[in-house]
C-alpha positions as CSV (number, residue, x, y, z in Angstrom):
1,M,0.0,0.0,0.0
2,K,1.4,3.3,-1.0
3,N,2.0,6.0,1.6
4,K,0.6,9.0,-0.1
5,K,0.4,10.9,3.2
6,I,4.2,11.1,3.4
7,K,4.5,12.3,-0.2
8,M,1.8,14.9,0.3
9,A,3.4,16.2,3.5
10,R,6.8,16.3,1.9
11,V,5.4,18.2,-1.2
12,E,3.6,20.7,1.1
13,L,7.0,21.6,2.6
14,D,8.5,21.8,-0.9
15,L,11.0,19.0,0.0
16,S,12.4,16.5,-2.5
17,Q,12.9,12.9,-1.6
18,E,16.6,13.6,-1.5
19,Q,16.2,16.5,0.9
20,L,13.9,14.5,3.3
21,A,16.3,11.6,3.2
22,E,19.2,13.9,4.1
23,I,17.2,15.3,7.1
24,V,16.3,11.9,8.5
25,G,19.6,10.2,7.6
26,V,18.7,7.7,5.0
27,T,19.1,7.4,1.2
28,R,16.7,8.9,-1.3
29,Q,15.9,5.3,-2.4
30,T,14.7,4.5,1.1
31,I,12.2,7.4,1.0
32,H,11.1,6.3,-2.4
33,L,10.5,2.8,-1.2
34,I,8.5,4.0,1.9
35,E,6.3,6.2,-0.3
36,S,5.7,3.4,-2.8
37,G,4.8,1.0,0.0
38,K,7.7,-1.4,-0.7
39,Y,9.6,-0.8,2.6
40,N,8.3,-0.9,6.1
41,P,10.4,1.6,8.1
42,S,11.4,1.1,11.7
43,L,9.5,3.1,14.4
44,K,12.6,5.2,14.9
45,L,12.6,6.2,11.2
46,C,8.9,6.8,11.3
47,V,9.4,9.2,14.2
48,E,12.2,11.0,12.4
49,I,10.1,11.4,9.3
50,C,7.2,12.8,11.4
51,R,9.5,15.3,13.0
52,A,11.0,16.4,9.7
53,L,7.5,16.9,8.2
54,N,5.9,18.4,11.3
55,K,3.3,15.6,11.5
56,T,2.2,13.0,14.0
57,L,2.6,9.2,13.6
58,D,-1.2,9.0,13.3
59,Q,-1.3,11.6,10.5
60,L,1.3,9.9,8.4
61,F,1.2,6.2,9.2
62,W,-2.3,5.4,10.5
63,E,-4.4,3.6,7.9
64,D,-7.9,4.9,7.3
């Protein structure tokens, strides 16, 4: 399942995948895989992504 919430939050802040990856300390490919639903990030990485995008875990990772 694709994570469109992360992509939308990233675009709202005008961040590229590469910029977000640099902020949270992973590769651009990791961000791409998370957004495309092909990688399940650790809780630590989820929290880092939330902090970088000014969102909560529920806002980005809770399935509706």
